[in-house]
C-alpha positions as CSV (number, residue, x, y, z in Angstrom):
1,X,0.2,-0.1,0.0
2,X,1.1,3.6,-1.4
3,X,-0.3,6.7,-0.1
4,X,-0.1,9.8,-1.7
5,X,-0.9,13.5,-1.0
6,X,-0.3,16.3,-3.0
7,X,0.0,19.6,-2.1
8,X,1.1,23.4,-3.2
9,X,-1.7,24.3,-5.6
10,X,-2.9,27.7,-5.9
11,X,-4.6,30.8,-7.7
12,X,-1.6,32.5,-10.1
13,X,-1.9,35.0,-12.4
14,X,-0.5,34.1,-16.2
15,X,3.0,34.1,-16.6
16,X,3.9,33.0,-12.2
17,X,5.0,30.0,-10.7
18,X,3.9,27.1,-8.6
19,X,5.5,24.3,-7.1
20,X,3.6,21.3,-6.5
21,X,4.7,18.4,-3.5
22,X,4.0,15.3,-3.6
23,X,4.3,13.2,-0.2
24,X,4.7,9.2,-0.5
25,X,4.1,6.7,2.2
26,X,3.9,3.1,3.1
27,X,7.0,1.6,0.6
28,X,10.7,2.7,0.6
29,X,10.0,6.2,-1.8
30,X,13.5,5.0,-3.3
31,X,12.0,2.1,-5.4
32,X,8.7,3.8,-7.2
33,X,8.4,5.3,-10.2
34,X,6.5,8.9,-9.5
35,X,4.4,10.6,-12.3
36,X,2.2,13.5,-12.6
37,X,-1.0,13.9,-14.4
38,X,-3.9,16.8,-14.9
39,X,-7.4,16.9,-15.6
40,X,-9.1,19.8,-16.8
41,X,-12.8,20.3,-16.2
42,X,-14.5,18.6,-19.3
43,X,-11.0,16.9,-20.5
44,X,-9.8,13.4,-19.7
45,X,-6.7,13.2,-17.4
46,X,-3.5,13.4,-19.2
47,X,0.5,13.2,-18.9
48,X,2.2,16.0,-17.4
49,X,5.6,14.6,-16.3
50,X,6.9,11.6,-14.7
51,X,10.4,10.9,-13.3
52,X,11.7,7.2,-12.4
53,X,12.9,5.8,-9.3
54,X,16.9,6.1,-10.4
55,X,15.7,9.6,-11.0
56,X,17.8,9.4,-14.5
57,X,15.8,10.6,-17.7
58,X,12.7,12.4,-17.1
59,X,9.4,12.7,-19.1
60,X,7.7,15.4,-20.1
61,X,4.3,16.5,-22.2
62,X,5.5,18.3,-25.1
63,X,2.3,21.3,-23.5
64,X,4.7,21.6,-20.3
65,X,7.9,21.0,-21.8
66,X,10.9,23.7,-21.1
67,X,8.3,25.4,-18.3
68,X,7.7,22.3,-15.5
69,X,11.0,20.6,-14.0
70,X,10.2,17.5,-12.3
71,X,12.2,16.1,-9.5
72,X,12.3,14.0,-6.5
73,X,14.0,13.9,-3.0
74,X,14.2,10.0,-1.8
75,X,15.5,11.5,1.8
76,X,12.2,13.1,1.9
77,X,9.8,10.3,0.4
78,X,8.6,13.6,-1.7
79,X,8.3,14.1,-5.8
80,X,8.2,18.1,-6.9
81,X,7.1,19.7,-9.9
82,X,7.8,23.4,-10.4
83,X,5.6,25.2,-12.7
84,X,7.5,28.4,-14.4
85,X,5.4,30.5,-16.9
86,X,2.3,29.1,-16.1
87,X,-0.6,29.4,-18.8
88,X,-4.5,29.4,-18.4
89,X,-4.8,26.3,-20.1
90,X,-2.5,24.9,-17.4
91,X,-5.6,25.2,-15.5
92,X,-6.6,22.0,-14.0
93,X,-6.7,19.2,-10.8
94,X,-2.9,17.6,-10.7
95,X,-2.4,14.1,-9.7
96,X,0.5,12.4,-8.2
97,X,0.7,9.0,-9.1
98,X,3.3,6.3,-8.0
99,X,4.3,3.1,-9.6
100,X,6.0,-0.3,-8.9
101,X,6.7,-1.8,-12.4
102,X,9.9,-1.8,-14.5
103,X,8.9,0.1,-17.6
104,X,10.7,2.0,-20.4
105,X,8.0,4.3,-20.9
106,X,6.5,6.1,-18.2
107,X,4.1,8.6,-20.1
108,X,0.8,6.5,-19.6
109,X,-1.4,5.9,-16.7
110,X,-1.2,2.3,-16.8
111,X,2.3,2.1,-15.6
112,X,1.0,3.7,-12.1
113,X,-0.6,1.8,-9.3
114,X,-1.6,4.5,-6.3
115,X,-3.1,7.8,-7.2
116,X,-3.1,11.0,-5.2
117,X,-6.2,13.1,-4.0
118,X,-5.2,15.8,-6.7
119,X,-4.5,19.7,-6.0
120,X,-6.2,22.2,-7.6
121,X,-4.2,24.4,-9.6
122,X,-5.8,27.8,-11.2
123,X,-4.2,30.1,-13.8
124,X,-5.8,33.5,-14.1
125,X,-5.4,35.5,-17.7
């Protein structure tokens, strides 16, 4: 069992920044692949970013590449999503996810076994 708790969402103006955090418990954090997904009103959940258990290669959706940065701090059992140059189209509920498997591609939701409750990010124009 893995528990995930997101925090750091809020309301910001276009061009601003937010840093999301996801704290994990229940299993050794270093064994988990971690990802971020988001869902806007009336839209399907979409991939945002991912970082493997190794902390090596990272993945980003084209829509956020160059603006968002994913990182992890294994000592704190936490994964972060630094979001810069935010746009109104980034408005969504952001979900943290954890995966136990071994995969080359972490951009799809089925690679993950546990999900957080989500945190709202709203970007005003």
